[in-house]
Every structure is written in structure tokens, then in C-alpha cells.
C-alpha positions in Angstrom: 0.0 0.0 0.0 2.8 2.4 0.8 4.3 1.8 -2.7 0.9 2.7 -4.3 0.7 5.8 -2.1 4.2 7.0 -3.0 3.7 6.2 -6.7 1.0 8.8 -6.8 2.0 11.1 -4.0 5.6 11.8 -5.1 4.8 13.1 -8.6 1.9 15.1 -7.1 4.2 16.5 -4.4 6.7 17.6 -7.1 3.9 19.1 -9.1 2.3 20.8 -6.1 5.6 22.1 -4.6 6.2 24.2 -7.7 3.0 26.1 -7.0 4.1 27.6 -3.6 7.6 27.9 -4.9 6.1 30.0 -7.7 4.2 32.1 -5.1 7.5 32.5 -3.2 9.2 33.6 -6.4 6.5 36.1 -7.2 6.6 37.4 -3.6 10.4 37.5 -3.8 10.2 39.5 -7.1 7.9 42.1 -5.7 9.6 42.0 -2.3 12.7 43.3 -3.9 11.0 46.2 -5.7 11.2 49.7 -4.3 8.0 49.7 -2.2 6.3 47.3 0.3 3.0 48.2 -1.4 3.9 45.7 -4.1 3.8 42.9 -1.5 0.4 44.1 -0.3 -0.8 44.5 -3.9 0.1 40.9 -4.9 -1.4 39.6 -1.7 -4.7 41.3 -2.3 -4.8 40.3 -6.0 -3.9 36.7 -5.4 -6.4 36.5 -2.6 -9.1 37.7 -5.0 -8.1 35.0 -7.5 -8.0 32.4 -4.8 -11.5 33.4 -3.9 -12.6 33.1 -7.5 -10.7 29.9 -8.5 -11.0 28.0 -5.3 -14.8 28.2 -5.7 -14.3 26.2 -9.0 -12.1 23.6 -7.3 -15.1 21.2 -7.5 -14.0 20.8 -11.1 -10.9 19.1 -10.0 -12.3 17.3 -7.0 -15.5 16.1 -8.5 -13.7 15.0 -11.7 -11.1 13.1 -9.7 -13.6 11.2 -7.6 -15.9 10.2 -10.4 -13.0 9.3 -12.8 -11.2 7.2 -10.1 -14.4 5.2 -9.5 -15.0 4.7 -13.2 -11.3 3.6 -13.5 -11.7 1.1 -10.7 -14.9 -0.3 -12.4 -13.1 -0.3 -15.8 -15.9 1.9 -17.2 -14.2 3.7 -20.2 -17.4 5.5 -21.3 -17.7 7.0 -17.8 -14.0 8.1 -17.9 -14.4 10.0 -21.2 -17.8 11.5 -20.4 -16.6 12.8 -17.1 -13.7 14.7 -18.8 -16.0 16.2 -21.5 -18.5 17.5 -19.0 -15.8 18.9 -16.8 -14.2 20.8 -19.6 -17.5 22.2 -20.8 -18.2 23.6 -17.3 -14.7 24.9 -17.0 -14.6 26.8 -20.3 -18.1 28.2 -19.7 -17.1 29.3 -16.2 -13.9 30.9 -17.5 -15.7 32.9 -20.2 -18.3 34.1 -17.6 -15.5 35.4 -15.3 -14.0 37.4 -18.1 -17.3 39.0 -18.9 -17.9 39.9 -15.3 -14.4 41.0 -14.5 -15.2 44.7 -13.9 -17.9 43.9 -11.3 -15.7 41.2 -9.7 -12.8 43.6 -9.3 -14.9 46.5 -7.9 -16.7 44.2 -5.4 -13.5 42.4 -4.4 -11.5 45.5 -3.6 -14.1 46.7 -1.2 -13.3 43.8 1.2 -9.7 45.1 1.8 -8.8 48.0 4.0 -5.6 48.7 2.0 -3.9 51.9 0.9 -4.4 53.4 -2.5 -1.1 52.1 -3.8 -1.9 48.6 -2.8 -5.3 48.8 -4.4 -3.8 50.2 -7.7 -1.2 47.4 -7.9 -3.8 44.7 -7.1 -6.1 46.1 -9.8 -3.3 46.1 -12.4 -2.5 42.5 -11.7 -6.1 41.5 -11.8 -7.0 43.1 -15.1 -4.2 41.1 -16.8 -4.4 37.7 -15.1 -8.3 37.4 -15.3 -7.9 36.6 -19.1 -6.4 33.3 -18.1 -9.6 32.1 -16.4 -10.6 29.5 -19.1 -7.1 28.0 -19.1 -6.9 27.9 -15.3 -10.3 26.2 -14.9 -9.6 23.9 -17.8 -6.5 22.7 -16.0 -8.6 22.0 -12.9 -10.7 19.6 -15.0 -7.6 18.0 -16.6 -5.7 17.6 -13.4 -8.7 16.0 -11.7 -9.1 13.6 -14.6 -5.4 12.6 -14.8 -5.4 11.9 -11.0 -8.6 9.9 -11.3 -6.9 7.9 -14.1 -4.1 7.1 -11.6 -1.8 9.2 -13.7 0.3 11.5 -11.4 3.2 12.1 -13.8 1.3 14.0 -16.5 0.0 16.7 -14.1 3.5 16.9 -12.6 5.1 17.5 -16.0 2.5 20.2 -17.0 2.7 21.9 -13.6 6.5 22.1 -13.8 6.2 23.5 -17.3 3.7 26.1 -16.3 5.7 27.3 -13.4 9.1 27.3 -15.2 7.5 29.4 -18.0 5.8 31.6 -15.4 9.1 32.3 -13.4 11.2 32.9 -16.5 8.6 35.3 -18.1 8.0 37.1 -14.8 11.7 37.7 -14.4 12.0 38.9 -18.0 9.0 41.2 -17.8 9.8 42.7 -14.4 13.6 43.1 -14.4 14.4 43.4 -18.1 11.3 45.3 -19.4 10.5 47.0 -16.1 6.8 46.1 -16.0 6.7 45.7 -12.2 3.6 43.9 -11.0 2.1 43.9 -14.5 5.0 41.7 -15.6 4.3 39.2 -12.9 0.6 39.0 -14.0 1.5 38.7 -17.7 4.0 35.9 -17.0 1.3 34.0 -15.2 -1.2 34.5 -18.0 1.1 33.2 -20.7 2.1 30.2 -18.6 -1.5 29.1 -18.0 -2.3 29.0 -21.7 0.9 27.1 -22.4 -0.2 24.6 -19.8 -3.7 24.0 -21.2 -2.3 23.5 -24.7 0.2 21.0 -23.4 -2.6 19.1 -21.5 -4.7 18.8 -24.7 -1.7 17.5 -26.7 -0.7 14.9 -24.0 -4.3 13.8 -23.6 -4.6 13.2 -27.3 -1.4 11.3 -27.6 -1.3 9.3 -24.3 -5.0 8.4 -24.1 -5.7 7.8 -27.8 -7.2 4.4 -27.0 -10.2 6.3 -25.4 -11.0 8.2 -28.6 -13.4 5.5 -29.8 -15.5 6.1 -26.7 -15.6 9.9 -27.4 -18.9 11.4 -28.5 -19.8 15.0 -28.1 -23.5 14.1 -28.1 -23.2 13.2 -24.4 -22.9 16.9 -23.6 -26.6 17.3 -24.7 -27.8 14.7 -22.1 -28.6 17.1 -19.3 -30.0 14.5 -17.0 -26.6 12.8 -16.8 -25.2 16.0 -15.3 -27.3 15.5 -12.2 -24.9 13.3 -10.2 -22.0 15.5 -11.3 -23.6 18.7 -10.2 -25.1 17.1 -7.1 -21.7 16.1 -5.8 -20.1 19.3 -7.0 -22.7 21.6 -5.5 -21.7 20.3 -2.0 -18.1 20.6 -2.9 -18.8 24.2 -4.1 -20.4 25.1 -0.8 -17.6 23.5 1.1 -15.0 25.3 -1.0 -16.9 28.6 -0.7 -16.7 28.3 3.1 -13.0 27.6 2.9 -12.5 30.6 0.6 -14.5 32.9 2.9 -12.4 31.9 5.8 -9.1 32.5 3.9 -10.3 35.8 2.4 -11.6 37.0 5.7 -8.2 36.2 7.2 -6.5 38.4 4.7 -9.1 41.1 5.1 -8.8 41.0 8.9 -5.0 41.2 8.5 -5.3 44.3 6.4 -7.3 46.0 9.2 -4.3 45.4 11.4 -2.2 47.6 9.2 0.1 47.2 6.2 3.0 45.7 8.3 0.8 43.0 9.8 -0.7 42.3 6.4 2.8 41.7 5.0 3.8 39.5 8.0 0.7 37.3 7.8 1.3 37.0 4.0 4.8 35.7 4.7 3.6 33.2 7.3 0.8 32.1 5.0 3.4 31.3 2.4 4.8 28.8 4.9 1.3 27.3 5.3 0.9 27.2 1.5 4.2 25.4 1.2 3.1 22.8 3.7 -0.4 22.5 2.3 0.8 21.8 -1.3 3.0 19.0 0.0 0.2 17.5 2.0 -2.1 17.8 -1.1 0.3 15.4 -2.8 -0.8 12.7 -0.4 -4.4 14.0 -0.5 -4.4 13.5 -4.3 -3.0 10.0 -3.9 -5.9 9.4 -1.4 -8.4 10.6 -4.0 -7.1 8.3 -6.7 -6.7 5.2 -4.5 -9.9 5.7 -2.5 -12.0 6.1 -5.7 -10.3 3.2 -7.4 -10.7 0.8 -4.4 -14.4 1.8 -3.9 -15.0 1.3 -7.6 -13.4 -2.1 -7.4 -15.3 -2.9 -4.1 -12.1 -3.5 -2.1 -13.1 -2.2 1.4 -10.4 -4.0 3.4 -7.6 -2.4 1.3 -9.4 0.9 1.8 -9.0 0.6 5.6 -5.3 -0.2 5.2 -4.9 2.8 2.9 -6.4 5.2 5.5 -4.0 3.9 8.2 -1.0 4.3 5.9 -1.9 7.8 4.8 -2.0 9.0 8.4 1.4 7.5 9.2 2.8 9.5 6.3 0.9 12.6 7.3 2.1 12.7 10.8 5.7 12.2 9.7 5.4 15.1 7.3 3.9 17.4 9.9 6.7 16.7 12.4 9.3 17.3 9.7 7.8 20.7 8.7 7.5 21.8 12.3 11.2 21.1 12.9 12.3 22.9 9.7 10.2 26.0 10.5 11.6 26.0 14.1 15.2 25.9 12.9 15.1 28.0 9.7 12.2 30.4 10.2 14.2 33.7 9.8 16.3 32.2 6.9 13.2 31.2 4.9 11.6 34.6 5.4 14.9 36.2 4.4 14.7 34.5 1.0 11.2 35.9 0.4 11.9 39.5 1.3 14.8 41.8 2.3 12.6 44.0 4.4 14.2 43.5 7.9 11.5 45.3 9.7 8.9 42.9 8.3 11.0 39.9 9.3 11.6 41.2 12.8 7.9 41.7 13.3 7.2 38.2 11.9 9.4 36.6 14.5 6.9 37.7 17.1 4.3 35.4 15.5 6.7 32.5 14.9 4.7 30.2 17.2 1.8 30.2 14.8 4.0 29.0 11.9 5.2 26.1 14.0 1.7 25.0 14.9 0.4 25.0 11.4 1.6 21.5 10.3 0.3 19.6 13.3 -3.0 21.5 13.3 -3.6 21.0 9.6 -2.3 17.6 8.3 -5.4 15.6 9.2 -7.8 17.9 7.3 -5.9 17.5 4.1 -5.8 13.7 4.2 -9.5 13.3 5.1 -10.4 15.7 2.3 -8.6 13.5 -0.2 -10.3 10.3 1.2 -13.8 12.0 1.1 -13.2 13.3 -2.5 -12.3 9.8 -3.7 -15.5 8.5 -2.0 -17.5 11.3 -3.6 -18.8 11.9 0.0 -19.4 15.6 -0.8 -22.2 16.1 1.7 -20.0 15.2 4.6 -17.2 17.4 3.3 -19.6 20.3 3.2 -21.0 19.8 6.7 -17.5 19.4 8.3 -16.3 22.6 6.6 -19.3 24.6 7.6 -18.8 23.6 11.2 -15.1 24.4 11.1 -15.8 27.8 9.5 -18.3 28.5 12.2 -15.6 27.8 14.7 -13.2 30.3 13.1 -15.7 33.1 13.0 -17.0 32.2 16.5 -13.6 32.5 18.1 -12.4 35.6 16.2 -15.6 37.7 16.2 -16.5 36.4 19.7 -13.3 37.8 21.1 -13.5 41.0 19.0 -16.9 42.0 20.4 -16.8 40.3 23.9 -13.3 41.4 24.9 -12.6 44.6 22.8 -9.7 45.8 25.0 -7.9 42.5 24.9 -8.6 42.2 21.2 -7.1 45.7 20.5 -3.8 44.4 21.9 -3.8 40.8 20.7 -5.9 41.0 17.6 -3.5 39.2 15.3 -2.8 36.4 17.7 -6.5 35.9 18.1 -6.8 35.7 14.3 -4.2 33.0 14.1 -5.7 31.1 17.0 -9.1 31.1 15.2 -7.4 29.9 12.0 -5.6 27.0 13.6 -8.7 25.9 15.5 -10.5 25.9 12.2 -7.9 23.6 10.7 -8.1 21.3 13.7 -11.9 21.1 13.6 -11.9 20.1 10.0 -9.9 17.0 10.7 -11.7 16.1 13.9 -15.3 16.4 12.4 -14.4 14.2 9.4 -12.7 11.6 11.6 -15.9 11.4 13.8 -18.0 11.1 10.7 -16.1 8.0 9.6 -16.1 6.5 13.1 -19.9 6.9 13.2 -20.3 5.5 9.7 -21.8 8.7 8.5 -19.7 8.6 5.3 -21.0 6.3 2.6 -18.7 3.9 0.9 -15.8 4.3 3.4 -16.2 1.9 6.2 -19.8 0.7 5.7 
């Protein structure tokens, strides 16, 4: 079982690790420009895109779960039809986002109490990168499908390609052509379309044996979308709750001032680095859980869950040790602003607690996605989000004097409790057999 986990997890880790590394590179590029407002600008802009795109993550999760189960059952028609439906929804959603870009930007900026320079830089980034929406969402569909097909190497290759192109073009546009934050956005835009084109070519060449099962007429069968949208509607609500928490975290940080906003952005980069590594194992959990459920192998599924949590705990301990020993050095790579680094040291504890607090939630998410147990994912996330807002807003209004002094520490406490509750609720659901297809 460990061999199967690593076969899927390692390529996904390599693929995922390039994403936070790209974020670190983008942050490093703007962190060495002549104003800290560039850091705030890219934080606000990327948070807006996270809010937008994470709400479409059901394209990847739903596609992965259904495809993995069709793969386990050797249903090739189901494999092909799932990809077609996902791509149709992805492209349609991307075009809609482009058409609504003015309203999205104006509404999104209102949530951030940022300075005028930060707002201008965020808007400049947004107006360029939004044109990549069809490609970004299309890659969600492709990545979910590849994972469901037990193929972790193809997404790894495409992700590396996207991020290498992104980094090279961003460096070119910013430091050679002096485009500042616009150059970072343009580099990302070009890289996304290079990625979706590569995915189409690889799919055509590597999965040519599925072409005989391809029929665009299935896109007209609207009743067959019902299971897809039923599962994905719950994933959408779950993801919306996740995005609301993350976005509110950034918004609350901005109310603490530009310095705290920058500090929290740096610490969140460490969380992002950890989360994308854990997602490598979560993706392996999706693929293997769906495959085993499709094949009806419940005993091996139990063994899979135990093995996943052994790996998860080991990774959490490793990251805690690394962050404890090299916290300042890591932040020093991201930015040369010593005042920001010195302020971040005051909140080092929260960075050390992130891995232990969060690893369980990532693994259960992967298992639940593979089981297409979207209702349970939704309910656990809503409970965890309620915990976050209950702690933060409760302290804000019940103890205003204490909150005035320790507002940022309370914010981090609420966020870590939110991570812990996600894992605990999902674990309890499985123990009580509330999750179909897992232990029943």
C-alpha cells in the first residue's frame, strides 16, 4: 500500500511544490522592488483570484472522484464523459468570469482596507491575469481527470512546465522590461495557456485508446449531469466556506495595518508550502480511494487510510522542525525588508503549529473526495468555518480591549482551531459510519 501511495504522491508533491515555490518567487520579485506596497498588492490580487478559482475547485475534486471510481470499475465511457462534462463547465465558467471582470474587481477590492497604492497594484495584476480564467479552470478539469486515471506524472510535467515558464517570463517582464507587478501577471497569464495547450496534446497522444469512446453528443444529455452537479454543489459550498475563511483572514490582516498584512502574508506562504506538499498525499488518497471503492475492495481501503495518516504525521513533524530551525532564513529569502522579518518573529509560534493542526484535514479531504462523500465534506467545513468566526468575532466583540492588543494572535488562534476542527469532524463522521462507501 505504501508503494501505491508514494507512486501517486511523489509526482503530485513535485507538481504541487512548484506552486508555492512560484508564489515564493512572485513574492520575492515584488519583495525586492522599491515599495512594500507591491507585496500588499500581490497579496490582495492573489487572494481575489484564490476566492474566484477555489470556488471552482469542484471541477478538479468532482472530476477526480468520479473518474477514479470509473477507473476502478473499468468503465471507459464514464471516464471519457466525465472529462468532457468537466471541460465544458470549465470553459463556460472561465468565459463568464472574463465577462464579469469589472464587477468582480470592484466588489472584491471593497473587502480590503488597504492603501491606495496597494489597491492600484492589485487592480493592475487582476486586469491582466483574469484573461487566463478559461485556461486555469480547464487545467482544474484536466488535473482531476489525470489523477482519477491514476496518472500523477502528467500533471507533474505540466505543472513544472507552467511554473518554469511563469518564473522565466515574470523575471523577464519585471527586471528586463521594467513592467513591475504587471509583468508578474503577464508571465502567469502566458504560462497558463501554455499549460492547457500541453494538456490537450498529451491527452490526445497518451489516451488515444479512449478516442473510440468519445462522443460530443453526451454533452446534450442534461440528466446525466445531475450526479456530477449534485456532488459538485456540495463541494462548491464546502470550498466557498474555505475561501470565505481565507479571504476574511487576509481582510482582517489588512485591518491590522500594512505591516501585519505583510507579516501574515509571509507566514501564510509557509502554510501554503506545507499544504501543497500534503495535497500530494491527498491527491493520492483521492485516486486510490476512488479506485478501491469502484473495485469494491473495502479491506484495502481501511489499510490505505491507516498508511496515509502515518505519512501525514511524519510530514507534519518534519515541517515543524524545519520551520523551528530556519524560520528567519526562509523569510529572508522571500523579502529583504528586515522590519517585516523582525515583526514576523513575534508570531513564529503560529507558523510552528500549522503543520500539526492541519495535516489531518488534508488527508480526510482526499479520502472523502475519492469516495464522492461531498455532503459530509460540506458539513464538516461549515462547522469548522463557524468555529473560526465564532472565536475571532466572539473575542472581538466580547473582549474589545484584549482584542485591541492581541488581535493578530486571536486571528491566528481562530485559523488554527478551524484547521483542527476540519480533521476532527471528518474523523468522527467516519467512526460513526456517516460517510457512505468508506467503512460501511
